[in-house]
C-alpha positions as MATLAB code, in Angstrom:
seq = 'MDEKTLRRLLGRVKAGDASLDDAIEALKAAPFERLGDMATVDTHRTLRVGMPEVVLAESKTAAQVAAIARKLAGHGPLLVTRLAPDKAGPARRAVRGSVYDPVSRTLRKGRMNLPARGPVAICCAGTSDIPVCEEAAVTLDVMGVEVVRVYDVGVAGIHRLLARRHDLATARAVIVAAGMEGALPSVVGGLVGRPVIGVPTSVGYGASLGGLAPLFTMLNSCAPNVTVVNVDNGFGAAFVAGLIARE';
ca = [
    -122.807  -40.378 -217.323;
    -120.444  -41.320 -214.371;
    -122.289  -42.588 -210.931;
    -122.461  -39.329 -209.243;
    -124.051  -37.667 -212.382;
    -126.555  -41.294 -211.962;
    -127.511  -40.820 -208.711;
    -128.353  -36.889 -208.546;
    -130.715  -37.790 -211.576;
    -132.327  -40.455 -209.939;
    -132.474  -38.857 -206.749;
    -134.636  -36.100 -208.634;
    -136.750  -38.591 -209.890;
    -137.053  -39.969 -206.641;
    -137.838  -36.401 -205.313;
    -140.482  -35.776 -208.205;
    -138.617  -32.769 -209.589;
    -137.866  -35.007 -212.658;
    -139.973  -36.700 -214.447;
    -139.143  -40.655 -215.634;
    -139.244  -39.371 -219.182;
    -136.510  -36.988 -218.403;
    -134.526  -39.707 -216.830;
    -135.259  -41.561 -220.177;
    -133.857  -38.994 -222.556;
    -131.432  -38.890 -220.338;
    -130.045  -42.435 -220.426;
    -130.948  -42.645 -224.030;
    -127.444  -42.858 -225.372;
    -126.926  -45.375 -223.288;
    -124.376  -47.671 -223.519;
    -122.862  -45.595 -226.886;
    -122.859  -43.555 -229.263;
    -122.618  -44.106 -233.316;
    -119.903  -41.827 -235.040;
    -121.151  -43.071 -238.223;
    -119.276  -46.091 -239.392;
    -116.050  -44.087 -238.188;
    -115.999  -45.411 -234.246;
    -118.634  -46.309 -231.401;
    -117.995  -44.369 -229.081;
    -118.396  -46.110 -224.971;
    -120.506  -43.102 -223.401;
    -120.886  -45.318 -219.938;
    -117.500  -46.309 -219.281;
    -116.687  -44.252 -216.343;
    -120.346  -45.589 -214.724;
    -118.463  -49.329 -215.173;
    -114.722  -49.019 -214.637;
    -114.282  -44.982 -213.126;
    -112.736  -43.701 -216.139;
    -113.798  -42.599 -219.188;
    -113.195  -44.180 -222.547;
    -109.259  -42.680 -223.374;
    -108.708  -42.233 -227.457;
    -105.659  -43.529 -228.727;
    -104.961  -40.544 -231.578;
    -101.756  -42.985 -233.002;
    -103.523  -44.346 -236.633;
    -106.417  -41.927 -236.090;
    -106.606  -38.614 -238.464;
    -106.796  -35.471 -237.229;
    -110.314  -35.023 -237.861;
    -111.330  -38.679 -236.395;
    -109.288  -37.329 -233.441;
    -111.419  -34.410 -233.438;
    -114.720  -35.649 -234.057;
    -114.518  -38.545 -231.319;
    -112.694  -35.895 -228.950;
    -115.882  -33.781 -229.227;
    -118.180  -36.314 -228.884;
    -116.322  -37.548 -225.301;
    -115.677  -33.921 -223.934;
    -119.709  -33.866 -223.473;
    -119.922  -36.870 -221.034;
    -117.070  -35.412 -218.773;
    -113.257  -35.183 -218.703;
    -111.399  -36.149 -221.801;
    -108.372  -37.455 -222.136;
    -106.512  -38.307 -225.982;
    -103.243  -40.068 -225.615;
     -99.973  -40.028 -228.033;
    -101.551  -37.882 -230.043;
     -98.872  -36.195 -232.096;
     -98.153  -31.959 -232.603;
     -99.280  -31.663 -236.129;
    -102.613  -33.434 -235.286;
    -103.410  -31.546 -232.139;
    -104.774  -28.302 -233.684;
    -108.245  -29.386 -235.035;
    -108.861  -31.454 -231.546;
    -108.088  -28.473 -229.744;
    -110.483  -26.401 -231.871;
    -112.784  -29.040 -231.699;
    -113.245  -29.252 -227.618;
    -112.874  -25.145 -226.398;
    -110.648  -24.968 -223.192;
    -108.526  -27.890 -223.962;
    -104.979  -28.564 -223.162;
    -102.741  -30.108 -225.198;
     -98.681  -30.950 -223.862;
     -96.146  -31.802 -226.238;
     -93.773  -33.725 -223.835;
     -97.156  -36.413 -222.915;
     -98.591  -35.836 -226.530;
    -101.809  -35.501 -224.738;
    -104.853  -33.168 -224.801;
    -106.844  -33.266 -221.733;
    -109.588  -31.249 -220.597;
    -111.481  -31.589 -217.106;
    -110.444  -33.821 -213.654;
    -112.620  -36.917 -212.186;
    -113.770  -35.612 -208.742;
    -113.316  -39.047 -207.222;
    -111.677  -39.438 -203.541;
    -108.222  -40.790 -203.652;
    -106.398  -42.190 -200.449;
    -102.874  -40.912 -201.451;
    -100.503  -39.690 -204.353;
     -99.234  -42.292 -206.617;
     -94.900  -41.962 -206.834;
     -94.203  -41.686 -210.597;
     -89.875  -42.581 -210.930;
     -88.351  -42.927 -213.841;
     -83.844  -44.029 -214.525;
     -83.384  -40.951 -216.838;
     -84.410  -37.899 -218.553;
     -85.361  -39.821 -221.791;
     -88.002  -41.389 -219.923;
     -89.893  -38.401 -219.064;
     -92.319  -38.897 -221.831;
     -93.477  -41.996 -220.630;
     -93.742  -40.552 -216.799;
     -95.625  -37.573 -218.080;
     -98.030  -39.396 -219.801;
     -98.878  -41.499 -216.699;
     -98.783  -37.897 -214.798;
    -101.501  -36.371 -216.933;
    -103.273  -39.826 -216.974;
    -103.620  -39.829 -213.051;
    -104.515  -35.908 -212.740;
    -107.272  -36.551 -215.013;
    -108.460  -39.268 -212.776;
    -108.293  -36.771 -209.643;
    -105.041  -38.797 -208.303;
    -101.914  -36.549 -207.141;
     -98.710  -37.428 -208.404;
     -95.467  -37.033 -206.921;
     -92.601  -36.910 -209.750;
     -89.061  -38.587 -209.042;
     -87.068  -38.615 -212.094;
     -83.624  -39.232 -213.681;
     -82.959  -41.461 -210.696;
     -81.505  -44.533 -212.510;
     -79.360  -47.458 -211.013;
     -76.144  -45.909 -212.553;
     -76.384  -42.616 -209.382;
     -78.333  -45.182 -207.088;
     -77.835  -41.847 -203.913;
     -80.347  -40.104 -205.907;
     -83.047  -42.873 -205.684;
     -82.306  -43.489 -201.927;
     -82.352  -39.425 -201.339;
     -86.090  -39.844 -202.126;
     -87.409  -42.269 -200.612;
     -89.594  -41.177 -198.542;
     -91.295  -39.719 -201.520;
     -91.928  -43.350 -202.732;
     -92.876  -44.648 -199.072;
     -95.305  -42.056 -198.714;
     -96.950  -42.720 -202.071;
    -100.218  -45.448 -202.423;
     -98.359  -47.070 -205.934;
     -94.996  -46.520 -207.630;
     -94.743  -46.283 -211.477;
     -91.664  -46.713 -212.567;
     -90.089  -46.308 -215.549;
     -87.066  -47.317 -217.484;
     -84.856  -47.946 -220.452;
     -81.783  -49.683 -220.935;
     -81.625  -52.675 -218.860;
     -84.626  -52.045 -217.015;
     -83.443  -52.281 -213.508;
     -84.723  -49.841 -211.892;
     -88.363  -51.685 -210.635;
     -86.883  -54.206 -208.835;
     -84.528  -51.689 -206.710;
     -87.232  -49.839 -205.839;
     -89.420  -53.135 -205.159;
     -86.998  -53.989 -202.558;
     -87.133  -50.445 -201.058;
     -91.225  -49.869 -200.486;
     -93.466  -51.538 -199.499;
     -95.817  -50.667 -202.050;
     -97.304  -51.905 -205.346;
     -94.548  -51.301 -208.241;
     -95.735  -50.859 -211.911;
     -92.984  -51.288 -214.358;
     -92.836  -49.424 -217.262;
     -90.440  -50.466 -219.695;
     -89.200  -47.547 -222.402;
     -88.041  -48.056 -225.843;
     -84.891  -45.716 -224.790;
     -81.812  -47.234 -224.921;
     -78.744  -48.857 -227.472;
     -78.898  -51.517 -229.761;
     -79.257  -54.383 -227.255;
     -81.876  -52.846 -225.573;
     -83.998  -53.984 -229.168;
     -86.473  -51.042 -228.475;
     -87.633  -52.150 -225.020;
     -87.400  -55.270 -224.709;
     -84.712  -56.069 -222.785;
     -86.133  -53.697 -220.251;
     -89.484  -55.424 -220.640;
     -87.779  -59.323 -220.005;
     -85.849  -57.764 -216.606;
     -89.336  -56.459 -215.279;
     -91.038  -59.396 -215.693;
     -88.140  -61.690 -214.569;
     -87.622  -59.193 -211.426;
     -86.903  -61.456 -207.849;
     -89.284  -58.403 -205.796;
     -92.581  -59.819 -205.411;
     -94.280  -56.422 -205.524;
     -93.313  -55.460 -208.863;
     -95.849  -55.944 -211.857;
     -95.427  -54.764 -215.765;
     -97.177  -53.198 -218.388;
     -96.466  -53.047 -221.885;
     -93.483  -50.882 -223.583;
     -93.759  -47.106 -223.519;
     -97.305  -47.810 -221.865;
     -97.594  -44.662 -219.441;
    -101.620  -44.708 -219.514;
    -102.047  -48.172 -218.617;
     -99.317  -48.090 -215.398;
    -101.437  -45.011 -214.646;
    -104.816  -46.291 -214.932;
    -103.923  -49.067 -212.698;
    -102.103  -47.169 -210.394;
    -105.460  -44.571 -210.280;
    -107.235  -47.639 -209.085;
    -104.790  -48.418 -206.458;
    -105.133  -44.834 -204.871;
    -108.906  -44.916 -205.166;
    -109.266  -47.850 -202.888;
];
């Protein structure tokens, strides 16, 4: 249940169009529902934090993902992340009308209807970073936030980034994904007066250490408007950027 639905329900009770029993029945599942011993689904997360519970499919079986997705889809927009293609079929069948994207490895249905004051720009150093960026883009779209993509503009060809400076400056926040040495968020932070959320990716050769090298670079950024999420965490970056865009 989200705030809009709750306000509508309480308004109906106040106007006499719904009884207290109707309201109690609608709220009976608060604040969670159990799926046996497998999961306890948080059905009121939207009301508390502005975004439904998101399913992390990694390490779950296809049957578990399908059951949890079916339950959550009954309460509002659905987003499943890190869903491998071989597990996507059962979840898609469990939630009619859902859409699977193999690039971002997400399954989604629906979109939140909350006002956002501007777009979020998603920027990446190279094409290899796009799967992480698309996880962020899908998350923002489910949150009802417009996305501007600025892809393949790494520091090895900095003129590509400078040509898109206007897109970055007009965004409410900028997500910057980079592997290798992870320098791009600092460069973007020096160009725009916006919150910049760095996402280190596990892209690069041996000394990038599976994303640790760009993580350390971003954590040591001298640009004061740069903050950092964990390696490959496009979802986490998008969630924070989406909340900023709504403010």
